C-alpha atoms as one frame of an Amber mdcrd trajectory, in Angstrom:
protein
 -71.950   7.390  29.871 -74.349   9.732  28.264 -76.757  12.063  30.234 -79.685
  13.641  28.559 -81.329  16.456  30.575 -84.937  17.664  30.154 -83.889  21.202
  28.994 -82.075  19.792  25.954 -78.517  19.856  27.495 -76.215  16.835  27.208
 -73.284  15.452  29.052 -70.808  12.617  28.170 -68.195  11.073  30.477 -65.841
   8.274  29.660 -62.700   6.512  30.434 -60.320   8.626  28.389 -59.326  11.114
  31.091 -56.879  12.778  31.171 -56.420  12.818  27.313 -60.123  13.710  26.672
 -62.421  15.828  28.842 -66.043  15.103  29.473 -68.262  16.317  26.669 -70.861
  18.924  26.812 -73.582  19.639  24.295 -77.196  19.682  23.348 -79.917  17.158
  22.051 -83.265  17.349  20.381 -86.040  14.921  19.269 -86.218  14.674  15.591
 -88.891  11.989  15.351 -91.333   9.780  17.347 -88.412   7.569  18.602 -85.208
   9.285  17.318 -82.902  11.871  18.622 -79.884  13.810  17.481 -77.188  15.240
  19.990 -73.878  17.203  19.446 -71.214  17.665  22.049 -67.729  18.916  22.206
 -64.779  17.555  24.423 -61.354  18.919  24.764 -58.269  16.803  23.830 -54.902
  16.784  25.714 -51.575  15.190  25.114 -49.977  12.880  27.455 -48.230  15.784
  29.384 -51.991  17.154  29.791 -51.386  20.104  27.413 -54.484  21.243  25.507
 -54.083  20.248  21.821 -57.647  20.585  20.378 -61.070  19.327  20.632 -63.388
  16.534  19.377 -66.929  17.385  18.081 -69.213  14.344  18.001 -72.829  14.170
  16.538 -74.997  11.402  17.533 -78.159   9.821  15.910 -80.041   7.680  18.280
 -83.031   5.510  17.860 -85.073   4.011  20.738 -84.843   0.217  20.586 -87.677
  -2.386  20.621 -87.134  -2.958  24.331 -87.999  -0.308  26.876 -84.894   1.792
  27.853 -82.768   0.524  25.246 -81.290   2.452  22.173 -79.022   2.013  19.129
 -77.384   4.816  16.983 -74.296   6.182  15.298 -71.613   8.594  16.265 -69.626
  10.766  14.014 -66.493  12.312  15.507 -64.449  15.141  14.157 -60.986  15.570
  15.663 -59.887  19.327  15.588 -56.708  21.105  16.258 -56.268  24.298  18.350
 -57.099  26.492  15.075 -60.329  24.524  14.677 -58.830  22.746  11.637 -60.297
  19.226  11.067 -57.770  16.596  11.448 -59.727  13.366  10.929 -63.262  12.053
  11.008 -64.534   8.730  12.352 -67.898   6.818  12.656 -69.030   4.347  15.066
 -72.079   2.386  16.152 -73.828   3.003  19.594 -75.741   0.664  21.637 -76.942
   1.228  25.253 -79.521   1.252  27.796 -80.862   3.485  30.489 -79.548   3.079
  34.027 -82.457   2.081  36.281 -83.157   2.721  39.963 -82.163  -0.410  41.951
 -84.394  -1.386  44.789 -82.681  -1.366  48.270
């Protein structure tokens, strides 16, 4: 789940706890319907010892339907000395959570 705040801050949560923390970062608009964001999350081993971080950069484009988006994510896994261990890329697709009527 991704949360973009109006002040340019960013939060990411997911289902990888306890081996990856939530992510905190920033975002900015780079075009009429495109955005970039970067966040950092801490990595832990199975005994919950801190072993490094993951820095992820996102490129997001608003979709043709309201409240939908597509994009790409480039993640860099780093050790405790901030040495890059590996890089990965993936595609993103999502939609905004809407308020449900009672």
